[in-house]
C-alpha positions, 0 to 999 in steps of 0.5 A: 522495479520489483524487489527480487528475493531468494528462497533458502530452505531452512534445515530441520525447521519444526514450523515447516516454513521457508526462510526468505533472504530479502535483497537490501532496500533501495537507496534512501532517495525518492525517484518519481514523477510527482504531481500537483502543487504540494510537490516540489522539484526536490522530490518532497511533497506536503501532505494535503489538509484532510479537513479542507474541502475538495482536493485539500490543496493536492490539485487535480490531474489532467486528461484521463489520469487519476491522482493518488496520494501515497502516505507512508508512516507514521513510523520511526524507521525508513519506508519505501513505496515502489509504484511501477518502478517509481520510488517514494522514500520516507526517512526515519527522521520524519514520522510521515511523508506524503506523495502525489502521483497521477496514474492511468487506468490499468494495472500498476504494481506496488511494493512497500519495503521496510527494514530495521534490526530488531523489527520494523514498523510499516504503514502505507495509505493509498487514496484516490481523488474523485474530481467530480464529487471532490472526494478522496477514497480509501483505496488501501490502508496497510499498517503493521507494528503501529504502535510497537513492532510488526509481528507475525501474529499481526500479519496473520490478523491483517490476512484475516481482516482483508477478507472483508473487502469483497472483490478487493474493493476497499472503498466501493465509491472509488474506481480501484480494486486491490489484487494480489496482496501478499508479503514476505518476511525476513529473519526474525531473531526472536521468532516473532518480529521480522527485521524485513518486510516486503508487501506487494499488490496490484492497483487495478484502476478502472476507466470510469470516473467516480461520481459519488462521494466516499461513504455514499450508501448507493455505491456498489448497489447493483444497477446503481453502480457506475458502468465498469465499476469493480464488483463488490460481491466478488470474494477478496483475494486471500493474501499470499504469505511467506513468513520466515522463522529465526535461523536454526528454529 
């Protein structure tokens, strides 16, 4: 499921930016195939114990698939993550929610959606579990407006910070690279804090299975890297950004 958006030219806008009218967010419900013992039939999962050894209670995937944790929050507004059409929903009544899904190798489209009058908070952490070394890898960390409210300035800082991840690899010990990170912002009445945010990216999951724990200094070290691993020396994709000014700016 890809959120469509309509480009609307902002007349006489001094900033020269394009105003974006973003479609409403999905219904407030999780519709996904969840995995592992921490998830129930009601579409809810408990967050794993990050201080526990191994999978922290999240369990292990079967076959060639890999298990991922998608953590939304902490925010005081609703959040949605859409992965290949599967919708993960976090209510504003809960600061943080976790979800566990199994994905095969290949490209997977991910969208993060936030919407709230007077500005949003957005937070999504995606982690991959390595069965062999029994380690969790920091596949992606995205936060804006935590604490506070997401601003165009903070999004600009995120764009700059993303350049440190060569080849889109956020954890060189894992088996995933981030491609095509981009975002659109809706109208910002105060010209600073958008009321709508859509973040898009692709998870490029490699076939090889990680064999080193996160933080191992040998990860990504030339010939010592696992066959087929992402190349950490490739330059990172620069996020594509289409911010929207306030009406009449």
